[in-house]
N, C-alpha and C positions, 0 to 999 in steps of 0.2 A: 313939490323939486326943482320944478325951472325959477323959483326962489330963490332954492340952496344953491345951484346952479350960477345964478347971475352972483351970490354972493362971495362965491370961492374963483369967480372968473373964466368960467368953463361954458360953453357954448351946450344944451342941454338939446343933441341929436339924439333919437329917437332910439338910435342902438344901446346908446350910453344911460335914456332911463330906463331902456327895457332891463337892461344888466340890474340896477337898480332896485326895479319891481320883482327881480327872480330873486336879489339879495332878500327881500323882505320876506318874500314867502317861504323862503329853507330857514330863516331867522322864525318865523310862525309857527314851523314844523318841527324844530331840532333846538334840546336845549345848548348846543356849544357847535360850533360850524369851525373852517382854518378856509382863509380864502387864499389860495393860490391859484398861479400865472403866470403867464412869461412877465418879463422885465419892462417898464410903462404900459402896462395893460389900464392902466387905472383901477389896481385892485383899492389904494388905498382912498383916490377922490368917488369911488362909489361910496364905499363906507363911511365918508366924512357931510358928502351930499347926503344918502339916506339918514345918518344919524341929527343931523341940522333938518332936515324935512321932516321927521318923525318928533322931533321937539318943540316944532313948528305948529303941531298939531296941537290944539287946546281942547277939543272935544272926549277923547280918549284920557282919563286919566295916567294909564299906563305910559302913554308914551310923554309925558309933560319932562322929565327929566332922563335923556338917555344916554348912559353911560359907555365909554368903551374902555374896555381892558386886553391889554396884548400880553399877550405869554410867551417867554423864549420856549420853544419846544427842545431845549437843549439842556436845558434847566432841572426839566422834569424827568425821574430819576426810573 
């Protein structure tokens, strides 16, 4: 994750990395999730850093191609 932070020109602060780990743990136990929070809280940065870090893991084949899908909740009836 630190290398992914460098790719996005972000400082790998401990609280930021902890939030990435929390998101990872949530993804592993849920089928779908929604990331919510205040503006400029780093939601998009956390998602991008985590997806990049997971894509660079070569030991586990399920992490090789991480794909992100964004859904507009107002478009779903």
